[in-house]
N, C-alpha and C positions, 0 to 999 in steps of 0.2 A: 504493501499501499505503499503509496508514494504521501509525502508532505500538503500536498496537495484535496488529494481528496482526507485525511484528516480533521481538517482544519473545521468542516463545519462541525466535523465530531468533536471537537474536541473546545467552540463555543458551548457547541448543547448542552455538554458536561457539565461547563465555566459558567453554563444562564440553569444547569435541573440545581445547579448547589451550589449560589448565589442565591436564589428561591428561597430552599429550604433552607438558611438562612433564617435571610431577611422572614420564612411564618415565625419558626424558635424563635426568633431575638423576640418576637409583638407578642407569640404567645405566651412567654415568661415575660413581660413587663406586663402582662394582663388577670396576670393570674391568682388570686385573692385571693390574702393565705387563708387559713384551714382555720373553720371556728375555735379557740380555745373559751369555756366555759374559765376556767381558773381562771385568769390572767382579766377579761372582765370580771369579775365578783370584784379579786385581789384591787382593781380599776374604783371598784360602788363601794369595796370597803373606803379607800382614803379619800372617794369623795363627803361621804357619808361621814366623816376624821375633819375634814376639813370642813363640812358645815360646822359639829362637833364644837371648834373652834373656834367660829366665826363666830360664833355665842355664848360661848364662854367671854369674850372680847366684853361682845356689847352687853353683856350683862356686867363685870369692871370695870364700865365705861359710863354706864348710865344705871 
């Protein structure tokens, strides 16, 4: 096979590889992290503690 006959195959392979790479990149960027109930519970507890601290500060000042 001469180089002139190989060029279309090389361009096709390069195109397919770049298309797959772009697909993989977009898919990895758009993927949402799995739900983590422990993280959500910790965040809720921190928010509740912050609210309680604000309430205590208001009672001390008021």
